[in-house]
N, CA, C and O atoms as CSV, one atom per row, in Angstrom:
chain,resi,resn,atom,element,x,y,z
A,1,MET,N,N,-14.633,-1.462,2.033
A,1,MET,CA,C,-13.716,-0.731,2.902
A,1,MET,C,C,-12.315,-1.291,2.700
A,1,MET,O,O,-12.120,-2.505,2.654
A,2,PHE,N,N,-11.371,-0.420,2.582
A,2,PHE,CA,C,-9.985,-0.865,2.445
A,2,PHE,C,C,-9.117,-0.076,3.405
A,2,PHE,O,O,-9.505,0.981,3.903
A,3,THR,N,N,-7.943,-0.613,3.651
A,3,THR,CA,C,-6.956,0.091,4.458
A,3,THR,C,C,-5.673,0.167,3.646
A,3,THR,O,O,-5.537,-0.504,2.622
A,4,TRP,N,N,-4.751,0.968,4.095
A,4,TRP,CA,C,-3.475,1.083,3.391
A,4,TRP,C,C,-2.391,1.409,4.397
A,4,TRP,O,O,-2.661,1.854,5.512
A,5,ASN,N,N,-1.161,1.179,3.978
A,5,ASN,CA,C,0.010,1.609,4.720
A,5,ASN,C,C,1.192,1.624,3.757
A,5,ASN,O,O,1.062,1.242,2.594
A,6,TYR,N,N,2.324,2.061,4.244
A,6,TYR,CA,C,3.542,1.995,3.450
A,6,TYR,C,C,4.186,0.639,3.703
A,6,TYR,O,O,4.216,0.167,4.840
A,7,ARG,N,N,4.700,0.015,2.653
A,7,ARG,CA,C,5.423,-1.235,2.785
A,7,ARG,C,C,6.568,-1.247,1.784
A,7,ARG,O,O,6.543,-0.549,0.770
A,8,ILE,N,N,7.559,-2.049,2.094
A,8,ILE,CA,C,8.613,-2.333,1.135
A,8,ILE,C,C,8.068,-3.439,0.230
A,8,ILE,O,O,7.592,-4.462,0.722
A,9,VAL,N,N,8.133,-3.242,-1.081
A,9,VAL,CA,C,7.645,-4.234,-2.033
A,9,VAL,C,C,8.788,-4.591,-2.976
A,9,VAL,O,O,9.450,-3.712,-3.528
A,10,ASN,N,N,9.010,-5.881,-3.151
A,10,ASN,CA,C,10.033,-6.360,-4.077
A,10,ASN,C,C,9.387,-6.488,-5.457
A,10,ASN,O,O,8.690,-7.466,-5.726
A,11,THR,N,N,9.614,-5.511,-6.326
A,11,THR,CA,C,8.993,-5.472,-7.651
A,11,THR,C,C,9.982,-5.963,-8.707
A,11,THR,O,O,10.499,-5.186,-9.510
A,12,LYS,N,N,10.228,-7.260,-8.682
A,12,LYS,CA,C,11.165,-7.869,-9.624
A,12,LYS,C,C,10.756,-7.627,-11.073
A,12,LYS,O,O,11.613,-7.519,-11.950
A,13,SER,N,N,9.461,-7.542,-11.327
A,13,SER,CA,C,8.993,-7.354,-12.704
A,13,SER,C,C,9.462,-6.016,-13.281
A,13,SER,O,O,9.506,-5.848,-14.500
A,14,GLU,N,N,9.805,-5.084,-12.426
A,14,GLU,CA,C,10.282,-3.777,-12.894
A,14,GLU,C,C,11.797,-3.745,-13.066
A,14,GLU,O,O,12.360,-2.722,-13.454
A,15,ASN,N,N,12.459,-4.875,-12.776
A,15,ASN,CA,C,13.920,-4.908,-12.843
A,15,ASN,C,C,14.425,-6.191,-13.514
A,15,ASN,O,O,15.418,-6.781,-13.088
A,16,GLY,N,N,13.724,-6.606,-14.567
A,16,GLY,CA,C,14.167,-7.765,-15.327
A,16,GLY,C,C,14.254,-9.048,-14.524
A,16,GLY,O,O,15.086,-9.903,-14.826
A,17,GLY,N,N,13.414,-9.206,-13.506
A,17,GLY,CA,C,13.409,-10.413,-12.694
A,17,GLY,C,C,14.361,-10.382,-11.511
A,17,GLY,O,O,14.362,-11.302,-10.693
A,18,GLU,N,N,15.161,-9.347,-11.410
A,18,GLU,CA,C,16.089,-9.193,-10.278
A,18,GLU,C,C,15.399,-8.417,-9.160
A,18,GLU,O,O,14.484,-7.636,-9.419
A,19,ASP,N,N,15.836,-8.631,-7.914
A,19,ASP,CA,C,15.265,-7.909,-6.783
A,19,ASP,C,C,15.291,-6.400,-7.020
A,19,ASP,O,O,16.279,-5.850,-7.505
A,20,TRP,N,N,14.185,-5.745,-6.670
A,20,TRP,CA,C,14.092,-4.286,-6.706
A,20,TRP,C,C,13.151,-3.870,-5.588
A,20,TRP,O,O,11.930,-3.883,-5.748
A,21,TYR,N,N,13.735,-3.499,-4.448
A,21,TYR,CA,C,12.952,-3.136,-3.266
A,21,TYR,C,C,12.590,-1.664,-3.324
A,21,TYR,O,O,13.436,-0.800,-3.554
A,22,CYS,N,N,11.306,-1.401,-3.107
A,22,CYS,CA,C,10.814,-0.036,-3.236
A,22,CYS,C,C,9.758,0.228,-2.158
A,22,CYS,O,O,8.924,-0.631,-1.872
A,23,LEU,N,N,9.802,1.400,-1.576
A,23,LEU,CA,C,8.801,1.814,-0.604
A,23,LEU,C,C,7.561,2.268,-1.367
A,23,LEU,O,O,7.632,3.180,-2.191
A,24,GLN,N,N,6.423,1.629,-1.092
A,24,GLN,CA,C,5.200,1.952,-1.821
A,24,GLN,C,C,3.999,1.964,-0.893
A,24,GLN,O,O,4.025,1.376,0.188
A,25,GLU,N,N,2.941,2.647,-1.333
A,25,GLU,CA,C,1.669,2.574,-0.640
A,25,GLU,C,C,1.006,1.267,-1.050
A,25,GLU,O,O,0.894,0.967,-2.239
A,26,VAL,N,N,0.562,0.483,-0.056
A,26,VAL,CA,C,-0.091,-0.798,-0.314
A,26,VAL,C,C,-1.511,-0.733,0.230
A,26,VAL,O,O,-1.732,-0.266,1.347
A,27,VAL,N,N,-2.474,-1.200,-0.559
A,27,VAL,CA,C,-3.869,-1.259,-0.113
A,27,VAL,C,C,-4.235,-2.713,0.165
A,27,VAL,O,O,-3.727,-3.633,-0.476
A,28,TYR,N,N,-5.136,-2.900,1.144
A,28,TYR,CA,C,-5.546,-4.218,1.603
A,28,TYR,C,C,-7.060,-4.347,1.517
A,28,TYR,O,O,-7.784,-3.365,1.682
A,29,ASN,N,N,-7.539,-5.569,1.256
A,29,ASN,CA,C,-8.980,-5.808,1.276
A,29,ASN,C,C,-9.452,-5.975,2.717
A,29,ASN,O,O,-8.661,-5.862,3.653
A,30,LYS,N,N,-10.747,-6.244,2.887
A,30,LYS,CA,C,-11.294,-6.343,4.251
A,30,LYS,C,C,-10.755,-7.543,5.016
A,30,LYS,O,O,-10.896,-7.612,6.237
A,31,ASN,N,N,-10.131,-8.500,4.305
A,31,ASN,CA,C,-9.513,-9.653,4.963
A,31,ASN,C,C,-8.058,-9.391,5.327
A,31,ASN,O,O,-7.384,-10.274,5.857
A,32,GLY,N,N,-7.567,-8.189,5.048
A,32,GLY,CA,C,-6.188,-7.848,5.372
A,32,GLY,C,C,-5.171,-8.321,4.355
A,32,GLY,O,O,-3.969,-8.278,4.616
A,33,GLU,N,N,-5.640,-8.777,3.185
A,33,GLU,CA,C,-4.737,-9.248,2.140
A,33,GLU,C,C,-4.344,-8.077,1.231
A,33,GLU,O,O,-5.207,-7.286,0.851
A,34,PRO,N,N,-3.070,-7.953,0.879
A,34,PRO,CA,C,-2.671,-6.866,-0.011
A,34,PRO,C,C,-3.257,-7.071,-1.404
A,34,PRO,O,O,-3.157,-8.159,-1.970
A,35,THR,N,N,-3.870,-6.020,-1.955
A,35,THR,CA,C,-4.506,-6.134,-3.263
A,35,THR,C,C,-3.856,-5.238,-4.315
A,35,THR,O,O,-4.098,-5.417,-5.509
A,36,GLY,N,N,-3.053,-4.301,-3.900
A,36,GLY,CA,C,-2.412,-3.424,-4.879
A,36,GLY,C,C,-1.379,-2.532,-4.237
A,36,GLY,O,O,-1.350,-2.349,-3.020
A,37,HIS,N,N,-0.533,-1.983,-5.082
A,37,HIS,CA,C,0.478,-1.040,-4.596
A,37,HIS,C,C,0.654,0.061,-5.624
A,37,HIS,O,O,0.445,-0.140,-6.821
A,38,GLY,N,N,1.039,1.224,-5.135
A,38,GLY,CA,C,1.174,2.378,-6.002
A,38,GLY,C,C,2.617,2.795,-6.184
A,38,GLY,O,O,3.546,2.154,-5.694
A,39,ASP,N,N,2.771,3.878,-6.898
A,39,ASP,CA,C,4.104,4.434,-7.115
A,39,ASP,C,C,4.712,4.855,-5.781
A,39,ASP,O,O,3.991,5.140,-4.825
A,40,PRO,N,N,6.028,4.892,-5.722
A,40,PRO,CA,C,6.667,5.353,-4.485
A,40,PRO,C,C,6.157,6.739,-4.089
A,40,PRO,O,O,5.983,7.620,-4.931
A,41,CYS,N,N,5.928,6.903,-2.808
A,41,CYS,CA,C,5.425,8.183,-2.315
A,41,CYS,C,C,6.041,8.452,-0.955
A,41,CYS,O,O,5.924,7.634,-0.043
A,42,THR,N,N,6.683,9.575,-0.818
A,42,THR,CA,C,7.262,9.922,0.480
A,42,THR,C,C,6.918,11.351,0.859
A,42,THR,O,O,7.677,12.011,1.569
A,43,GLY,N,N,5.798,11.819,0.395
A,43,GLY,CA,C,5.425,13.196,0.681
A,43,GLY,C,C,4.014,13.320,1.202
A,43,GLY,O,O,3.313,12.325,1.387
A,44,THR,N,N,3.609,14.535,1.433
A,44,THR,CA,C,2.270,14.828,1.921
A,44,THR,C,C,1.880,16.223,1.463
A,44,THR,O,O,2.736,17.060,1.176
A,45,TYR,N,N,0.574,16.462,1.400
A,45,TYR,CA,C,0.082,17.764,0.971
A,45,TYR,C,C,0.150,18.807,2.075
A,45,TYR,O,O,0.170,20.007,1.800
A,46,VAL,N,N,0.185,18.354,3.317
A,46,VAL,CA,C,0.157,19.264,4.459
A,46,VAL,C,C,1.445,19.088,5.257
A,46,VAL,O,O,1.738,17.992,5.736
A,47,MET,N,N,2.198,20.144,5.394
A,47,MET,CA,C,3.506,20.082,6.048
A,47,MET,C,C,3.429,19.493,7.456
A,47,MET,O,O,4.332,18.772,7.880
A,48,VAL,N,N,2.357,19.800,8.174
A,48,VAL,CA,C,2.223,19.339,9.557
A,48,VAL,C,C,2.162,17.806,9.629
A,48,VAL,O,O,2.614,17.215,10.610
A,49,SER,N,N,1.614,17.173,8.614
A,49,SER,CA,C,1.466,15.717,8.669
A,49,SER,C,C,2.716,14.970,8.197
A,49,SER,O,O,2.726,13.739,8.182
A,50,LEU,N,N,3.749,15.683,7.819
A,50,LEU,CA,C,4.972,15.028,7.367
A,50,LEU,C,C,5.566,14.138,8.456
A,50,LEU,O,O,6.155,13.099,8.162
A,51,LYS,N,N,5.409,14.546,9.703
A,51,LYS,CA,C,5.891,13.736,10.829
A,51,LYS,C,C,5.192,12.373,10.828
A,51,LYS,O,O,5.829,11.351,11.087
A,52,ASP,N,N,3.891,12.352,10.542
A,52,ASP,CA,C,3.149,11.087,10.469
A,52,ASP,C,C,3.657,10.220,9.321
A,52,ASP,O,O,3.750,9.000,9.454
A,53,VAL,N,N,3.985,10.846,8.202
A,53,VAL,CA,C,4.505,10.098,7.059
A,53,VAL,C,C,5.806,9.402,7.442
A,53,VAL,O,O,5.988,8.225,7.130
A,54,PHE,N,N,6.703,10.101,8.103
A,54,PHE,CA,C,7.967,9.498,8.501
A,54,PHE,C,C,7.761,8.385,9.532
A,54,PHE,O,O,8.490,7.393,9.521
A,55,LYS,N,N,6.789,8.540,10.411
A,55,LYS,CA,C,6.476,7.475,11.366
A,55,LYS,C,C,6.026,6.229,10.618
A,55,LYS,O,O,6.454,5.121,10.941
A,56,MET,N,N,5.166,6.404,9.623
A,56,MET,CA,C,4.678,5.273,8.842
A,56,MET,C,C,5.805,4.639,8.025
A,56,MET,O,O,5.833,3.421,7.848
A,57,LEU,N,N,6.716,5.445,7.539
A,57,LEU,CA,C,7.851,4.914,6.787
A,57,LEU,C,C,8.737,4.063,7.684
A,57,LEU,O,O,9.209,3.004,7.271
A,58,ASN,N,N,8.964,4.523,8.905
A,58,ASN,CA,C,9.752,3.741,9.861
A,58,ASN,C,C,9.064,2.420,10.199
A,58,ASN,O,O,9.729,1.394,10.342
A,59,GLU,N,N,7.729,2.441,10.330
A,59,GLU,CA,C,6.990,1.210,10.590
A,59,GLU,C,C,7.159,0.237,9.423
A,59,GLU,O,O,7.283,-0.968,9.638
A,60,ALA,N,N,7.163,0.749,8.191
A,60,ALA,CA,C,7.338,-0.103,7.010
A,60,ALA,C,C,8.693,-0.795,7.023
A,60,ALA,O,O,8.811,-1.933,6.569
A,61,MET,N,N,9.703,-0.127,7.531
A,61,MET,CA,C,11.040,-0.706,7.558
A,61,MET,C,C,11.137,-1.872,8.546
A,61,MET,O,O,12.046,-2.695,8.440
A,62,GLU,N,N,10.209,-1.947,9.503
A,62,GLU,CA,C,10.217,-3.011,10.502
A,62,GLU,C,C,9.488,-4.273,10.025
A,62,GLU,O,O,9.613,-5.327,10.649
A,63,LEU,N,N,8.734,-4.179,8.933
A,63,LEU,CA,C,7.969,-5.320,8.423
A,63,LEU,C,C,8.742,-6.016,7.308
A,63,LEU,O,O,9.554,-5.385,6.631
A,64,PRO,N,N,8.497,-7.310,7.113
A,64,PRO,CA,C,9.190,-7.995,6.022
A,64,PRO,C,C,8.698,-7.474,4.673
A,64,PRO,O,O,7.535,-7.093,4.543
A,65,PRO,N,N,9.573,-7.456,3.673
A,65,PRO,CA,C,9.147,-6.983,2.346
A,65,PRO,C,C,8.056,-7.886,1.768
A,65,PRO,O,O,8.072,-9.101,1.960
A,66,LEU,N,N,7.115,-7.273,1.062
A,66,LEU,CA,C,6.111,-8.032,0.330
A,66,LEU,C,C,6.687,-8.411,-1.025
A,66,LEU,O,O,7.466,-7.659,-1.611
A,67,GLN,N,N,6.304,-9.570,-1.514
A,67,GLN,CA,C,6.689,-10.017,-2.844
A,67,GLN,C,C,5.491,-9.808,-3.770
A,67,GLN,O,O,4.353,-9.768,-3.303
A,68,GLU,N,N,5.726,-9.679,-5.051
A,68,GLU,CA,C,4.618,-9.445,-5.978
A,68,GLU,C,C,3.566,-10.542,-5.899
A,68,GLU,O,O,2.382,-10.262,-6.086
A,69,ASP,N,N,3.966,-11.796,-5.625
A,69,ASP,CA,C,2.957,-12.859,-5.547
A,69,ASP,C,C,2.171,-12.829,-4.238
A,69,ASP,O,O,1.247,-13.626,-4.076
A,70,ASP,N,N,2.500,-11.945,-3.302
A,70,ASP,CA,C,1.719,-11.801,-2.070
A,70,ASP,C,C,0.389,-11.097,-2.318
A,70,ASP,O,O,-0.516,-11.169,-1.487
A,71,PHE,N,N,0.268,-10.423,-3.450
A,71,PHE,CA,C,-0.928,-9.626,-3.726
A,71,PHE,C,C,-2.024,-10.511,-4.315
A,71,PHE,O,O,-1.773,-11.329,-5.199
A,72,VAL,N,N,-3.247,-10.330,-3.805
A,72,VAL,CA,C,-4.403,-11.075,-4.308
A,72,VAL,C,C,-5.197,-10.182,-5.249
A,72,VAL,O,O,-5.074,-8.958,-5.220
A,73,ARG,N,N,-6.003,-10.806,-6.072
A,73,ARG,CA,C,-6.834,-10.052,-7.015
A,73,ARG,C,C,-7.913,-9.315,-6.235
A,73,ARG,O,O,-8.576,-9.901,-5.378
A,74,TYR,N,N,-8.087,-8.043,-6.528
A,74,TYR,CA,C,-9.106,-7.243,-5.855
A,74,TYR,C,C,-10.470,-7.591,-6.413
A,74,TYR,O,O,-10.655,-7.627,-7.629
A,75,GLU,N,N,-11.428,-7.847,-5.534
A,75,GLU,CA,C,-12.798,-8.088,-5.940
A,75,GLU,C,C,-13.696,-7.138,-5.178
A,75,GLU,O,O,-13.744,-7.168,-3.948
A,76,ARG,N,N,-14.403,-6.301,-5.904
A,76,ARG,CA,C,-15.267,-5.287,-5.305
A,76,ARG,C,C,-16.448,-5.958,-4.589
A,76,ARG,O,O,-17.010,-6.939,-5.077
A,77,THR,N,N,-16.810,-5.407,-3.423
A,77,THR,CA,C,-17.962,-5.899,-2.673
A,77,THR,C,C,-18.867,-4.724,-2.345
A,77,THR,O,O,-18.498,-3.571,-2.569
A,78,ASP,N,N,-20.047,-5.008,-1.816
A,78,ASP,CA,C,-20.977,-3.944,-1.426
A,78,ASP,C,C,-20.376,-3.050,-0.349
A,78,ASP,O,O,-20.733,-1.876,-0.246
A,79,ASP,N,N,-19.459,-3.601,0.460
A,79,ASP,CA,C,-18.812,-2.824,1.517
A,79,ASP,C,C,-17.950,-1.692,0.954
A,79,ASP,O,O,-17.602,-0.759,1.678
A,80,ASP,N,N,-17.608,-1.772,-0.323
A,80,ASP,CA,C,-16.753,-0.769,-0.941
A,80,ASP,C,C,-17.482,0.524,-1.273
A,80,ASP,O,O,-16.839,1.535,-1.556
A,81,ASP,N,N,-18.818,0.514,-1.243
A,81,ASP,CA,C,-19.581,1.705,-1.596
A,81,ASP,C,C,-19.349,2.803,-0.570
A,81,ASP,O,O,-19.182,2.534,0.619
A,82,ASP,N,N,-19.340,4.055,-1.050
A,82,ASP,CA,C,-19.180,5.196,-0.169
A,82,ASP,C,C,-20.415,5.392,0.681
A,82,ASP,O,O,-21.534,5.201,0.205
A,83,ASP,N,N,-20.225,5.773,1.938
A,83,ASP,CA,C,-21.339,6.022,2.843
A,83,ASP,C,C,-22.084,7.302,2.494
A,83,ASP,O,O,-23.268,7.423,2.806
A,84,ASP,N,N,-21.417,8.265,1.854
A,84,ASP,CA,C,-22.038,9.557,1.584
A,84,ASP,C,C,-22.721,9.581,0.223
A,84,ASP,O,O,-23.022,10.658,-0.292
A,85,GLU,N,N,-22.970,8.429,-0.363
A,85,GLU,CA,C,-23.637,8.349,-1.660
A,85,GLU,C,C,-25.108,8.689,-1.495
A,85,GLU,O,O,-25.737,8.263,-0.527
A,86,ASP,N,N,-25.672,9.464,-2.443
A,86,ASP,CA,C,-27.104,9.813,-2.385
A,86,ASP,C,C,-27.954,8.575,-2.529
A,86,ASP,O,O,-27.679,7.716,-3.367
A,87,GLU,N,N,-29.006,8.479,-1.700
A,87,GLU,CA,C,-29.889,7.318,-1.767
A,87,GLU,C,C,-31.199,7.695,-2.383
A,87,GLU,O,O,-32.081,6.848,-2.526
């Protein structure tokens, strides 16, 4: 099981070692540690949920930026299996 939210991530590796702050989707393991981040995303497939996206973006602005070394290596566990898998 994983969770995600929007966070500001300082991706220095994408800017020659210089600060580069970017709003990204961040995923966390079951211990709450960030394990990965995706490309910048500020949209949604359903117009009605755009309000939720902006709320989440505002929440991201209130948190301290994550640094690339804050991310831990993702290790798959049995908890990661889908519940709707055929048995």
